[in-house]
N, CA, C, O and the ligand as a Tripos MOL2 file, in Angstrom:
@<TRIPOS>MOLECULE
protein
  257   255    65     0     0
PROTEIN
NO_CHARGES

@<TRIPOS>ATOM
      1 N         -10.0590   24.4400   44.4760 N.3       1 MET1
      2 CA        -10.9180   24.0170   43.5240 C.3       1 MET1
      3 C         -10.3710   23.4000   42.4350 C.2       1 MET1
      4 O          -9.4860   23.9680   41.7960 O.2       1 MET1
      5 N         -10.8160   22.2080   42.1040 N.am      2 ARG2
      6 CA        -10.3160   21.5400   40.9170 C.3       2 ARG2
      7 C         -11.3220   21.3510   39.7370 C.2       2 ARG2
      8 O         -12.5280   21.2610   39.9700 O.2       2 ARG2
      9 N         -10.8640   21.2950   38.5770 N.am      3 CYS3
     10 CA        -11.6170   21.2320   37.3240 C.3       3 CYS3
     11 C         -12.3720   19.9770   37.4360 C.2       3 CYS3
     12 O         -11.7950   18.9220   37.7010 O.2       3 CYS3
     13 N         -13.6710   20.0500   37.2390 N.am      4 PRO4
     14 CA        -14.5520   18.7530   37.2440 C.3       4 PRO4
     15 C         -14.2060   17.9170   36.0920 C.2       4 PRO4
     16 O         -14.4940   16.7250   36.2020 O.2       4 PRO4
     17 N         -13.5740   18.3560   34.8730 N.am      5 THR5
     18 CA        -13.2680   17.5260   33.8340 C.3       5 THR5
     19 C         -11.9040   16.7080   34.0170 C.2       5 THR5
     20 O         -11.7900   15.4840   33.9580 O.2       5 THR5
     21 N         -10.8810   17.6590   34.2530 N.am      6 CYS6
     22 CA         -9.5590   16.9910   34.2180 C.3       6 CYS6
     23 C          -8.9220   16.8820   35.5830 C.2       6 CYS6
     24 O          -7.8630   16.2820   35.7650 O.2       6 CYS6
     25 N          -9.6360   17.5100   36.5740 N.am      7 HIS7
     26 CA         -9.1900   17.3780   38.0540 C.3       7 HIS7
     27 C          -7.9570   18.1470   38.3000 C.2       7 HIS7
     28 O          -7.3560   17.9930   39.3630 O.2       7 HIS7
     29 N          -7.5220   18.9940   37.3650 N.am      8 LYS8
     30 CA         -6.2910   19.8530   37.7350 C.3       8 LYS8
     31 C          -6.8580   21.0690   38.5200 C.2       8 LYS8
     32 O          -8.0240   21.4510   38.4310 O.2       8 LYS8
     33 N          -5.8290   21.6730   39.3530 N.am      9 PRO9
     34 CA         -6.2220   22.8280   40.0640 C.3       9 PRO9
     35 C          -6.7480   23.9860   39.2170 C.2       9 PRO9
     36 O          -6.1580   24.2440   38.1670 O.2       9 PRO9
     37 N          -7.8210   24.7100   39.5920 N.am     10 VAL10
     38 CA         -8.1900   25.6780   38.6710 C.3      10 VAL10
     39 C          -7.9450   27.0340   39.2480 C.2      10 VAL10
     40 O          -7.9610   27.2340   40.4620 O.2      10 VAL10
     41 N          -7.6970   28.0460   38.2780 N.am     11 ASP11
     42 CA         -7.5700   29.4210   38.7150 C.3      11 ASP11
     43 C          -9.0220   30.0640   38.8400 C.2      11 ASP11
     44 O          -9.7520   30.3310   37.8860 O.2      11 ASP11
     45 N          -9.3000   30.2560   40.1430 N.am     12 MET12
     46 CA        -10.6620   30.7090   40.4840 C.3      12 MET12
     47 C         -10.7480   32.3200   40.4930 C.2      12 MET12
     48 O         -11.6980   32.8720   41.0490 O.2      12 MET12
     49 N          -9.8520   32.9650   39.9390 N.am     13 THR13
     50 CA        -10.0120   34.2820   40.0080 C.3      13 THR13
     51 C         -10.6390   34.8850   38.6740 C.2      13 THR13
     52 O         -10.8200   34.1220   37.7250 O.2      13 THR13
     53 N         -10.9340   36.0600   38.5880 N.am     14 ALA14
     54 CA        -11.9220   36.6260   37.4580 C.3      14 ALA14
     55 C         -11.0730   36.3960   36.1520 C.2      14 ALA14
     56 O         -11.6600   36.4530   35.0710 O.2      14 ALA14
     57 N          -9.7040   36.1360   36.1970 N.am     15 LYS15
     58 CA         -8.9500   35.9360   35.0710 C.3      15 LYS15
     59 C          -9.3180   34.7240   34.3730 C.2      15 LYS15
     60 O          -8.9950   34.5880   33.1930 O.2      15 LYS15
     61 N         -10.0170   33.7580   35.0430 N.am     16 ASN16
     62 CA        -10.3200   32.5510   34.3710 C.3      16 ASN16
     63 C         -11.8630   32.5970   33.9310 C.2      16 ASN16
     64 O         -12.7010   32.4230   34.8160 O.2      16 ASN16
     65 N         -12.2270   32.7910   32.7930 N.am     17 CYS17
     66 CA        -13.5530   33.0780   32.3860 C.3      17 CYS17
     67 C         -14.2190   31.6310   32.1050 C.2      17 CYS17
     68 O         -15.3490   31.5810   31.6170 O.2      17 CYS17
     69 N         -13.5600   30.5510   32.3960 N.am     18 PHE18
     70 CA        -14.1340   29.2020   32.1020 C.3      18 PHE18
     71 C         -14.4220   28.4690   33.5670 C.2      18 PHE18
     72 O         -14.6790   27.2680   33.6440 O.2      18 PHE18
     73 N         -14.3500   29.3040   34.6550 N.am     19 ARG19
     74 CA        -14.7380   28.6830   35.9470 C.3      19 ARG19
     75 C         -16.0660   28.0360   36.0020 C.2      19 ARG19
     76 O         -17.0420   28.6070   35.5140 O.2      19 ARG19
     77 N         -16.1570   26.9470   36.5330 N.am     20 PRO20
     78 CA        -15.2750   26.2160   37.4830 C.3      20 PRO20
     79 C         -14.3140   25.2910   36.7340 C.2      20 PRO20
     80 O         -13.7370   24.3900   37.3430 O.2      20 PRO20
     81 N         -14.1300   25.4960   35.4140 N.am     21 PHE21
     82 CA        -13.3970   24.6100   34.5020 C.3      21 PHE21
     83 C         -12.0420   25.3940   34.4440 C.2      21 PHE21
     84 O         -11.9480   26.5790   34.7610 O.2      21 PHE21
     85 N         -10.9260   24.5580   33.9740 N.am     22 CYS22
     86 CA         -9.7070   25.2580   33.9360 C.3      22 CYS22
     87 C          -9.4990   25.7970   32.4760 C.2      22 CYS22
     88 O          -8.6630   26.6770   32.2720 O.2      22 CYS22
     89 N         -10.1990   25.3140   31.5400 N.am     23 SER23
     90 CA        -10.1030   25.8250   30.1700 C.3      23 SER23
     91 C         -11.4280   25.7430   29.4380 C.2      23 SER23
     92 O         -12.3880   25.1480   29.9280 O.2      23 SER23
     93 N         -11.4690   26.3400   28.2730 N.am     24 GLU24
     94 CA        -12.5750   26.2370   27.4270 C.3      24 GLU24
     95 C         -13.0070   24.8020   26.9570 C.2      24 GLU24
     96 O         -14.1600   24.4350   26.7310 O.2      24 GLU24
     97 N         -11.8520   24.0630   26.8530 N.am     25 ARG25
     98 CA        -11.8280   22.5900   26.3560 C.3      25 ARG25
     99 C         -12.6320   21.8000   27.4410 C.2      25 ARG25
    100 O         -13.5650   21.0510   27.1540 O.2      25 ARG25
    101 N         -12.2020   22.0270   28.6650 N.am     26 CYS26
    102 CA        -12.8800   21.1910   29.7770 C.3      26 CYS26
    103 C         -14.3340   21.6700   29.9860 C.2      26 CYS26
    104 O         -15.1920   20.9170   30.4460 O.2      26 CYS26
    105 N         -14.5390   22.7320   29.6900 N.am     27 ARG27
    106 CA        -16.0130   23.2690   29.9100 C.3      27 ARG27
    107 C         -16.8180   22.6690   28.7200 C.2      27 ARG27
    108 O         -17.9770   22.2880   28.8830 O.2      27 ARG27
    109 N         -16.2430   22.6010   27.6390 N.am     28 MET28
    110 CA        -16.9260   21.9010   26.4640 C.3      28 MET28
    111 C         -17.3090   20.3870   26.7560 C.2      28 MET28
    112 O         -18.4260   19.9020   26.5730 O.2      28 MET28
    113 N         -16.2060   19.7320   27.2340 N.am     29 VAL29
    114 CA        -16.3990   18.3410   27.4460 C.3      29 VAL29
    115 C         -17.4440   18.0800   28.5400 C.2      29 VAL29
    116 O         -18.2020   17.1140   28.4480 O.2      29 VAL29
    117 N         -17.4900   18.9470   29.5930 N.am     30 ASP30
    118 CA        -18.6790   18.8650   30.5690 C.3      30 ASP30
    119 C         -19.9230   19.0240   30.0910 C.2      30 ASP30
    120 O         -20.8490   18.2950   30.4480 O.2      30 ASP30
    121 N         -20.0530   19.9860   29.2470 N.am     31 LEU31
    122 CA        -21.2760   20.2870   28.5280 C.3      31 LEU31
    123 C         -21.6790   19.2670   27.4750 C.2      31 LEU31
    124 O         -22.7990   19.2340   26.9660 O.2      31 LEU31
    125 N         -20.6940   18.4480   27.1900 N.am     32 GLY32
    126 CA        -21.0380   17.4050   25.9960 C.3      32 GLY32
    127 C         -21.1270   18.0960   24.7300 C.2      32 GLY32
    128 O         -21.7640   17.5840   23.8090 O.2      32 GLY32
    129 N         -20.5580   19.1960   24.6000 N.am     33 THR33
    130 CA        -20.6480   19.9050   23.3050 C.3      33 THR33
    131 C         -19.2910   19.9240   22.5610 C.2      33 THR33
    132 O         -18.8770   20.9440   22.0100 O.2      33 THR33
    133 N         -18.5440   18.6200   22.5700 N.am     34 TRP34
    134 CA        -17.4210   18.7500   21.8330 C.3      34 TRP34
    135 C         -17.6390   19.1590   20.4550 C.2      34 TRP34
    136 O         -18.3350   18.4330   19.7450 O.2      34 TRP34
    137 N         -17.1480   20.1980   19.9960 N.am     35 ALA35
    138 CA        -17.2450   20.8230   18.6710 C.3      35 ALA35
    139 C         -16.4520   19.8210   17.6910 C.2      35 ALA35
    140 O         -15.4920   20.2240   17.0350 O.2      35 ALA35
    141 N         -16.8360   18.7050   17.6400 N.am     36 ALA36
    142 CA        -16.3630   17.7450   16.5420 C.3      36 ALA36
    143 C         -14.8120   17.4870   16.6210 C.2      36 ALA36
    144 O         -14.3260   16.6990   17.4330 O.2      36 ALA36
    145 N         -14.1330   18.1530   15.7890 N.am     37 GLU37
    146 CA        -12.6330   17.9610   15.6440 C.3      37 GLU37
    147 C         -11.9120   19.1010   16.4030 C.2      37 GLU37
    148 O         -10.6980   19.0180   16.5880 O.2      37 GLU37
    149 N         -12.6480   20.2030   16.8640 N.am     38 GLU38
    150 CA        -11.7280   21.2190   17.2840 C.3      38 GLU38
    151 C         -11.2370   21.0640   18.7770 C.2      38 GLU38
    152 O         -10.3200   21.7680   19.1990 O.2      38 GLU38
    153 N         -11.8550   20.1480   19.5470 N.am     39 TYR39
    154 CA        -11.4620   19.9880   20.9410 C.3      39 TYR39
    155 C         -11.0620   18.5490   21.0400 C.2      39 TYR39
    156 O         -11.9220   17.7040   21.2870 O.2      39 TYR39
    157 N          -9.7990   18.2170   20.8610 N.am     40 ARG40
    158 CA         -9.2750   16.8100   20.8960 C.3      40 ARG40
    159 C          -8.4770   16.6930   22.2880 C.2      40 ARG40
    160 O          -7.8270   17.6100   22.7900 O.2      40 ARG40
    161 N          -8.6370   15.4320   22.8100 N.am     41 VAL41
    162 CA         -7.9230   15.1680   23.9660 C.3      41 VAL41
    163 C          -6.4280   14.8310   23.5790 C.2      41 VAL41
    164 O          -6.1670   14.0910   22.6300 O.2      41 VAL41
    165 N          -5.5150   15.3890   24.3280 N.am     42 PRO42
    166 CA         -4.1390   15.1680   24.0180 C.3      42 PRO42
    167 C          -3.8200   13.6500   24.1020 C.2      42 PRO42
    168 O          -4.2320   13.0580   25.1000 O.2      42 PRO42
    169 N          -3.1680   12.9980   23.2110 N.am     43 GLY43
    170 CA         -2.9050   11.5730   23.3060 C.3      43 GLY43
    171 C          -4.1350   10.8240   23.0370 C.2      43 GLY43
    172 O          -4.4340    9.8750   23.7620 O.2      43 GLY43
    173 N          -4.9530   11.2180   21.9380 N.am     44 GLY44
    174 CA         -5.9660   10.5880   21.5420 C.3      44 GLY44
    175 C          -5.7210    9.2300   20.8580 C.2      44 GLY44
    176 O          -4.6000    8.7210   20.8710 O.2      44 GLY44
    177 N          -6.7240    8.6780   20.2910 N.am     45 PRO45
    178 CA         -6.4970    7.4460   19.5270 C.3      45 PRO45
    179 C          -5.4430    7.4960   18.4820 C.2      45 PRO45
    180 O          -5.4620    8.4010   17.6470 O.2      45 PRO45
    181 N          -4.4970    6.5530   18.4770 N.am     46 PRO46
    182 CA         -3.4360    6.4850   17.4880 C.3      46 PRO46
    183 C          -3.8680    6.4180   16.0340 C.2      46 PRO46
    184 O          -3.1000    6.7040   15.1150 O.2      46 PRO46
    185 N          -5.1960    6.0070   15.8480 N.am     47 THR47
    186 CA         -5.6470    5.8890   14.3850 C.3      47 THR47
    187 C          -6.1510    7.3110   13.9640 C.2      47 THR47
    188 O          -6.7330    7.3850   12.8820 O.2      47 THR47
    189 N          -5.9930    8.4030   14.6820 N.am     48 ASP48
    190 CA         -6.5320    9.6520   14.3240 C.3      48 ASP48
    191 C          -5.8060   10.0610   12.9370 C.2      48 ASP48
    192 O          -4.5810   10.1840   12.9430 O.2      48 ASP48
    193 N          -6.4760   10.2550   11.8580 N.am     49 PRO49
    194 CA         -5.9860   10.6860   10.5870 C.3      49 PRO49
    195 C          -5.1830   11.9830   10.5230 C.2      49 PRO49
    196 O          -4.3220   12.2090    9.6730 O.2      49 PRO49
    197 N          -5.5430   12.8040   11.4930 N.am     50 VAL50
    198 CA         -4.8490   14.0720   11.5460 C.3      50 VAL50
    199 C          -3.3740   13.8810   11.9980 C.2      50 VAL50
    200 O          -2.5190   14.6550   11.5670 O.2      50 VAL50
    201 N          -3.0840   12.9900   12.7540 N.am     51 ASN51
    202 CA         -1.7730   12.5570   13.2680 C.3      51 ASN51
    203 C          -0.9050   11.8480   12.3200 C.2      51 ASN51
    204 O           0.2880   11.6440   12.5470 O.2      51 ASN51
    205 N          -1.5820   11.4360   11.1400 N.am     52 GLU52
    206 CA         -0.6790   10.6710    9.9840 C.3      52 GLU52
    207 C           0.3630   11.4730    9.6020 C.2      52 GLU52
    208 O           0.2120   12.6790    9.4070 O.2      52 GLU52
    209 N           1.5310   10.8340    9.4640 N.am     53 HIS53
    210 CA          2.7610   11.4740    9.1190 C.3      53 HIS53
    211 C           2.6210   11.9260    7.6110 C.2      53 HIS53
    212 O           2.0940   11.1370    6.8270 O.2      53 HIS53
    213 N           3.0610   13.1450    7.1680 N.am     54 PRO54
    214 CA          2.8150   13.7380    5.8990 C.3      54 PRO54
    215 C           3.6230   12.8760    5.0240 C.2      54 PRO54
    216 O           3.1560   12.7710    3.8900 O.2      54 PRO54
    217 N           4.7360   12.2170    5.2540 N.am     55 ASP55
    218 CA          5.3740   11.3230    4.4080 C.3      55 ASP55
    219 C           4.5530   10.0940    4.0010 C.2      55 ASP55
    220 O           4.5510    9.6330    2.8590 O.2      55 ASP55
    221 N           3.8540    9.6030    5.0380 N.am     56 ASP56
    222 CA          3.0070    8.4240    4.6990 C.3      56 ASP56
    223 C           1.9510    8.7060    3.7110 C.2      56 ASP56
    224 O           1.5890    7.9400    2.8170 O.2      56 ASP56
    225 N           1.4320   10.0450    3.9970 N.am     57 ARG57
    226 CA          0.3420   10.2420    3.0240 C.3      57 ARG57
    227 C           0.8600   10.4460    1.6880 C.2      57 ARG57
    228 O           0.1480   10.1000    0.7450 O.2      57 ARG57
    229 N           2.0670   10.9870    1.4580 N.am     58 LYS58
    230 CA          2.6820   11.1200    0.0440 C.3      58 LYS58
    231 C           2.8380    9.7300   -0.5180 C.2      58 LYS58
    232 O           2.4690    9.4840   -1.6660 O.2      58 LYS58
    233 N           3.4430    8.7020    0.3620 N.am     59 LYS59
    234 CA          3.6460    7.3960   -0.2370 C.3      59 LYS59
    235 C           2.4440    6.9290   -0.6610 C.2      59 LYS59
    236 O           2.3670    6.4090   -1.7750 O.2      59 LYS59
    237 N           1.3480    7.0430    0.1500 N.am     60 HIS60
    238 CA         -0.1030    6.5340   -0.0560 C.3      60 HIS60
    239 C          -0.4590    7.0370   -1.4850 C.2      60 HIS60
    240 O          -0.8550    6.2340   -2.3310 O.2      60 HIS60
    241 N          -0.3350    8.2170   -1.7290 N.am     61 ARG61
    242 CA         -0.6960    8.9910   -2.9880 C.3      61 ARG61
    243 C           0.1130    8.2250   -4.2530 C.2      61 ARG61
    244 O          -0.4260    7.9040   -5.3120 O.2      61 ARG61
    245 N           1.4390    8.0160   -3.9290 N.am     62 ILE62
    246 CA          2.2510    7.5790   -5.1260 C.3      62 ILE62
    247 C           1.7170    6.1240   -5.4470 C.2      62 ILE62
    248 O           1.5750    5.7600   -6.6140 O.2      62 ILE62
    249 N           1.4180    5.2790   -4.3370 N.am     63 LEU63
    250 CA          1.0710    3.8570   -4.7500 C.3      63 LEU63
    251 C          -0.1390    3.7630   -5.2690 C.2      63 LEU63
    252 O          -0.4340    2.7300   -5.8700 O.2      63 LEU63
    253 N          -1.0230    4.7610   -5.1490 N.am     64 HIS64
    254 CA         -2.4040    4.6820   -5.7810 C.3      64 HIS64
    255 C          -2.6000    5.5860   -6.9530 C.2      64 HIS64
    256 O          -3.6790    5.6060   -7.5440 O.2      64 HIS64
    257 ZN         -9.6820   20.9410   33.1500 Zn       65 ZN65
@<TRIPOS>BOND
     1     1     2 1
     2     2     3 1
     3     3     4 2
     4     3     5 am
     5     5     6 1
     6     6     7 1
     7     7     8 2
     8     7     9 am
     9     9    10 1
    10    10    11 1
    11    11    12 2
    12    11    13 am
    13    13    14 1
    14    14    15 1
    15    15    16 2
    16    15    17 am
    17    17    18 1
    18    18    19 1
    19    19    20 2
    20    19    21 am
    21    21    22 1
    22    22    23 1
    23    23    24 2
    24    23    25 am
    25    25    26 1
    26    26    27 1
    27    27    28 2
    28    27    29 am
    29    29    30 1
    30    30    31 1
    31    31    32 2
    32    31    33 am
    33    33    34 1
    34    34    35 1
    35    35    36 2
    36    35    37 am
    37    37    38 1
    38    38    39 1
    39    39    40 2
    40    39    41 am
    41    41    42 1
    42    42    43 1
    43    43    44 2
    44    43    45 am
    45    45    46 1
    46    46    47 1
    47    47    48 2
    48    47    49 am
    49    49    50 1
    50    50    51 1
    51    51    52 2
    52    51    53 am
    53    53    54 1
    54    54    55 1
    55    55    56 2
    56    55    57 am
    57    57    58 1
    58    58    59 1
    59    59    60 2
    60    59    61 am
    61    61    62 1
    62    62    63 1
    63    63    64 2
    64    63    65 am
    65    65    66 1
    66    66    67 1
    67    67    68 2
    68    67    69 am
    69    69    70 1
    70    70    71 1
    71    71    72 2
    72    71    73 am
    73    73    74 1
    74    74    75 1
    75    75    76 2
    76    75    77 am
    77    77    78 1
    78    78    79 1
    79    79    80 2
    80    79    81 am
    81    81    82 1
    82    82    83 1
    83    83    84 2
    84    83    85 am
    85    85    86 1
    86    86    87 1
    87    87    88 2
    88    87    89 am
    89    89    90 1
    90    90    91 1
    91    91    92 2
    92    91    93 am
    93    93    94 1
    94    94    95 1
    95    95    96 2
    96    95    97 am
    97    97    98 1
    98    98    99 1
    99    99   100 2
   100    99   101 am
   101   101   102 1
   102   102   103 1
   103   103   104 2
   104   103   105 am
   105   105   106 1
   106   106   107 1
   107   107   108 2
   108   107   109 am
   109   109   110 1
   110   110   111 1
   111   111   112 2
   112   111   113 am
   113   113   114 1
   114   114   115 1
   115   115   116 2
   116   115   117 am
   117   117   118 1
   118   118   119 1
   119   119   120 2
   120   119   121 am
   121   121   122 1
   122   122   123 1
   123   123   124 2
   124   123   125 am
   125   125   126 1
   126   126   127 1
   127   127   128 2
   128   127   129 am
   129   129   130 1
   130   130   131 1
   131   131   132 2
   132   131   133 am
   133   133   134 1
   134   134   135 1
   135   135   136 2
   136   135   137 am
   137   137   138 1
   138   138   139 1
   139   139   140 2
   140   139   141 am
   141   141   142 1
   142   142   143 1
   143   143   144 2
   144   143   145 am
   145   145   146 1
   146   146   147 1
   147   147   148 2
   148   147   149 am
   149   149   150 1
   150   150   151 1
   151   151   152 2
   152   151   153 am
   153   153   154 1
   154   154   155 1
   155   155   156 2
   156   155   157 am
   157   157   158 1
   158   158   159 1
   159   159   160 2
   160   159   161 am
   161   161   162 1
   162   162   163 1
   163   163   164 2
   164   163   165 am
   165   165   166 1
   166   166   167 1
   167   167   168 2
   168   167   169 am
   169   169   170 1
   170   170   171 1
   171   171   172 2
   172   171   173 am
   173   173   174 1
   174   174   175 1
   175   175   176 2
   176   175   177 am
   177   177   178 1
   178   178   179 1
   179   179   180 2
   180   179   181 am
   181   181   182 1
   182   182   183 1
   183   183   184 2
   184   183   185 am
   185   185   186 1
   186   186   187 1
   187   187   188 2
   188   187   189 am
   189   189   190 1
   190   190   191 1
   191   191   192 2
   192   191   193 am
   193   193   194 1
   194   194   195 1
   195   195   196 2
   196   195   197 am
   197   197   198 1
   198   198   199 1
   199   199   200 2
   200   199   201 am
   201   201   202 1
   202   202   203 1
   203   203   204 2
   204   203   205 am
   205   205   206 1
   206   206   207 1
   207   207   208 2
   208   207   209 am
   209   209   210 1
   210   210   211 1
   211   211   212 2
   212   211   213 am
   213   213   214 1
   214   214   215 1
   215   215   216 2
   216   215   217 am
   217   217   218 1
   218   218   219 1
   219   219   220 2
   220   219   221 am
   221   221   222 1
   222   222   223 1
   223   223   224 2
   224   223   225 am
   225   225   226 1
   226   226   227 1
   227   227   228 2
   228   227   229 am
   229   229   230 1
   230   230   231 1
   231   231   232 2
   232   231   233 am
   233   233   234 1
   234   234   235 1
   235   235   236 2
   236   235   237 am
   237   237   238 1
   238   238   239 1
   239   239   240 2
   240   239   241 am
   241   241   242 1
   242   242   243 1
   243   243   244 2
   244   243   245 am
   245   245   246 1
   246   246   247 1
   247   247   248 2
   248   247   249 am
   249   249   250 1
   250   250   251 1
   251   251   252 2
   252   251   253 am
   253   253   254 1
   254   254   255 1
   255   255   256 2
@<TRIPOS>SUBSTRUCTURE
     1 MET1         2 RESIDUE 1 A MET
     2 ARG2         6 RESIDUE 1 A ARG
     3 CYS3        10 RESIDUE 1 A CYS
     4 PRO4        14 RESIDUE 1 A PRO
     5 THR5        18 RESIDUE 1 A THR
     6 CYS6        22 RESIDUE 1 A CYS
     7 HIS7        26 RESIDUE 1 A HIS
     8 LYS8        30 RESIDUE 1 A LYS
     9 PRO9        34 RESIDUE 1 A PRO
    10 VAL10       38 RESIDUE 1 A VAL
    11 ASP11       42 RESIDUE 1 A ASP
    12 MET12       46 RESIDUE 1 A MET
    13 THR13       50 RESIDUE 1 A THR
    14 ALA14       54 RESIDUE 1 A ALA
    15 LYS15       58 RESIDUE 1 A LYS
    16 ASN16       62 RESIDUE 1 A ASN
    17 CYS17       66 RESIDUE 1 A CYS
    18 PHE18       70 RESIDUE 1 A PHE
    19 ARG19       74 RESIDUE 1 A ARG
    20 PRO20       78 RESIDUE 1 A PRO
    21 PHE21       82 RESIDUE 1 A PHE
    22 CYS22       86 RESIDUE 1 A CYS
    23 SER23       90 RESIDUE 1 A SER
    24 GLU24       94 RESIDUE 1 A GLU
    25 ARG25       98 RESIDUE 1 A ARG
    26 CYS26      102 RESIDUE 1 A CYS
    27 ARG27      106 RESIDUE 1 A ARG
    28 MET28      110 RESIDUE 1 A MET
    29 VAL29      114 RESIDUE 1 A VAL
    30 ASP30      118 RESIDUE 1 A ASP
    31 LEU31      122 RESIDUE 1 A LEU
    32 GLY32      126 RESIDUE 1 A GLY
    33 THR33      130 RESIDUE 1 A THR
    34 TRP34      134 RESIDUE 1 A TRP
    35 ALA35      138 RESIDUE 1 A ALA
    36 ALA36      142 RESIDUE 1 A ALA
    37 GLU37      146 RESIDUE 1 A GLU
    38 GLU38      150 RESIDUE 1 A GLU
    39 TYR39      154 RESIDUE 1 A TYR
    40 ARG40      158 RESIDUE 1 A ARG
    41 VAL41      162 RESIDUE 1 A VAL
    42 PRO42      166 RESIDUE 1 A PRO
    43 GLY43      170 RESIDUE 1 A GLY
    44 GLY44      174 RESIDUE 1 A GLY
    45 PRO45      178 RESIDUE 1 A PRO
    46 PRO46      182 RESIDUE 1 A PRO
    47 THR47      186 RESIDUE 1 A THR
    48 ASP48      190 RESIDUE 1 A ASP
    49 PRO49      194 RESIDUE 1 A PRO
    50 VAL50      198 RESIDUE 1 A VAL
    51 ASN51      202 RESIDUE 1 A ASN
    52 GLU52      206 RESIDUE 1 A GLU
    53 HIS53      210 RESIDUE 1 A HIS
    54 PRO54      214 RESIDUE 1 A PRO
    55 ASP55      218 RESIDUE 1 A ASP
    56 ASP56      222 RESIDUE 1 A ASP
    57 ARG57      226 RESIDUE 1 A ARG
    58 LYS58      230 RESIDUE 1 A LYS
    59 LYS59      234 RESIDUE 1 A LYS
    60 HIS60      238 RESIDUE 1 A HIS
    61 ARG61      242 RESIDUE 1 A ARG
    62 ILE62      246 RESIDUE 1 A ILE
    63 LEU63      250 RESIDUE 1 A LEU
    64 HIS64      254 RESIDUE 1 A HIS
    65 ZN65       257 GROUP 0 **** ****
């Protein structure tokens, strides 16, 4: 059995409470209930402000 969202093999035992998904994140994706910023795709858009380097932010603050 593979995860309908990411197609990785899924642990179908009782241990996995997100069946048939591999994780809570994949379940949320499938339900279309992306809780805004909490469930992000690894390697998302490079413009993501959260991935901004702290030093860049400091520089920005100094310049303005
Ligand atoms: Zn998955």
